[in-house]
C-alpha positions in Angstrom: 33.8 26.3 70.6 31.5 23.7 69.1 30.9 23.6 65.4 27.6 25.0 64.3 25.2 22.7 62.6 24.8 22.7 58.9 21.7 22.1 56.8 22.3 20.7 53.3 19.3 21.2 51.1 19.5 19.1 47.9 17.6 17.4 45.1 16.6 14.3 47.0 15.7 12.5 43.8 19.2 12.9 42.4 21.6 9.8 42.7 24.7 12.0 42.8 23.2 14.3 45.5 22.3 11.2 47.6 25.8 9.9 47.4 27.2 13.3 48.3 24.9 13.5 51.3 26.0 10.1 52.5 29.7 11.2 52.1 29.1 14.3 54.1 27.4 12.4 56.9 30.4 10.0 57.1 33.0 12.8 57.2 31.3 15.7 59.0 32.7 17.1 62.2 29.7 19.2 62.8 26.0 18.2 63.1 24.4 17.9 59.7 20.7 18.1 58.8 19.4 17.2 55.4 16.3 18.5 53.5 14.9 18.2 50.1 14.5 21.1 47.7 11.0 19.7 47.2 9.8 19.9 50.8 8.5 22.5 53.3 11.8 23.5 54.9 13.2 24.5 51.5 10.1 26.6 50.7 10.3 28.3 54.1 14.0 29.0 53.7 13.5 30.1 50.1 10.9 32.7 51.2 13.3 33.9 54.0 16.3 34.2 51.7 14.4 35.2 48.5 15.4 32.1 46.6 13.1 29.8 44.6 13.5 26.2 45.8 11.9 25.1 42.5 15.1 26.0 40.8 16.8 22.6 41.1 20.2 23.5 39.7 21.9 24.2 43.0 22.6 22.6 46.4 22.0 25.0 49.3 24.0 25.1 52.5 22.6 26.9 55.5 25.2 27.6 58.1 25.6 30.3 60.8 22.3 32.0 59.6 23.4 32.3 56.0 22.4 30.6 52.8 25.1 29.6 50.4 24.6 28.2 46.9 26.6 26.7 44.0 30.4 26.3 44.5 30.3 28.6 47.6 28.1 26.1 49.3 30.5 23.3 48.5 33.7 24.9 49.8 31.8 26.1 52.9 30.5 22.6 53.4 34.1 21.3 53.2 35.0 23.5 56.1 32.7 21.4 58.2 34.4 18.1 57.2 37.2 16.2 58.9 40.7 16.2 57.4 41.7 15.5 54.6 38.4 16.5 53.1 38.4 19.8 54.9 41.3 20.8 52.6 38.7 21.1 49.7 37.8 24.4 51.3 40.9 25.7 49.5 38.8 25.8 46.3 37.5 29.2 47.5 40.8 30.7 46.2 39.9 29.8 42.6 38.0 32.4 40.7 34.3 32.1 41.3 33.5 32.0 37.6 35.7 28.9 37.2 34.3 27.2 40.3 30.6 27.9 39.4 31.3 26.9 35.8 32.5 23.5 36.8 29.7 23.2 39.4 27.0 24.0 36.8 28.5 21.6 34.2 28.4 18.8 36.8 24.9 19.9 37.9 23.5 19.6 34.4 24.7 16.0 34.2 24.2 15.0 37.9 21.5 12.4 37.2 23.8 10.5 34.9 27.0 10.8 36.9 26.2 8.3 39.6 24.3 5.0 39.6 20.9 5.0 41.2 21.0 4.6 44.9 18.5 4.7 47.8 18.9 6.6 51.0 20.6 4.5 53.7 19.4 4.1 57.2 22.2 6.4 58.5 20.2 9.3 57.0 17.1 8.8 59.0 18.2 10.9 62.1 19.4 13.7 59.9 16.4 14.4 57.7 14.5 17.6 58.6 10.7 17.4 57.9 10.2 20.9 59.2 12.0 23.7 60.8 11.5 23.9 64.6 13.0 26.2 67.2 15.8 23.8 68.0 16.9 23.4 64.4 16.6 27.2 63.8 18.8 27.8 66.9 21.4 25.3 65.8 21.6 26.9 62.3 21.6 30.5 63.7 18.3 31.2 61.9 15.6 33.5 63.2 13.1 31.9 65.5 10.4 33.3 63.3 11.3 30.6 60.7 10.2 27.8 63.0 7.1 26.0 61.8 3.9 26.3 63.9 2.5 22.9 63.0 2.9 19.8 65.1 4.7 17.7 62.6 7.8 15.8 63.8 11.2 17.5 63.4 12.8 14.5 61.7 11.0 12.0 59.5 11.6 8.4 60.3 11.5 7.3 56.7 14.8 8.9 55.7 13.1 10.6 52.7 
């Protein structure tokens, strides 16, 4: 059975988040979409899942119709990577309070932990400018989340 696609929703202005997204794209074994917490897909998903995308302290992972945040998003994201990185999914066995504590400590310092970097060209085909029926299907999301406007699915600017 083919791996389900994943949507990684992150702070696109954060250098650490950008580096992490590049890493995920290099090591993913499943299709990966990217979106910014500042853009329309995040607002639409936030409304659906009852989460405020303006709260920029967490990365979101949408996979198999579910939204995961904080350290749960990271270990589930690791499940979609190739070995040996897939082994990081074992972090799920640590107590959630420990995982989330470390996650939030890093999150508070995320803008200082990595040098400034731009998006590479490899990101261009992965960036989701809006949710459409195809993206919703690949993420196992309800068709009702698909945008009605005529904007392109992927931006060509890479953010």
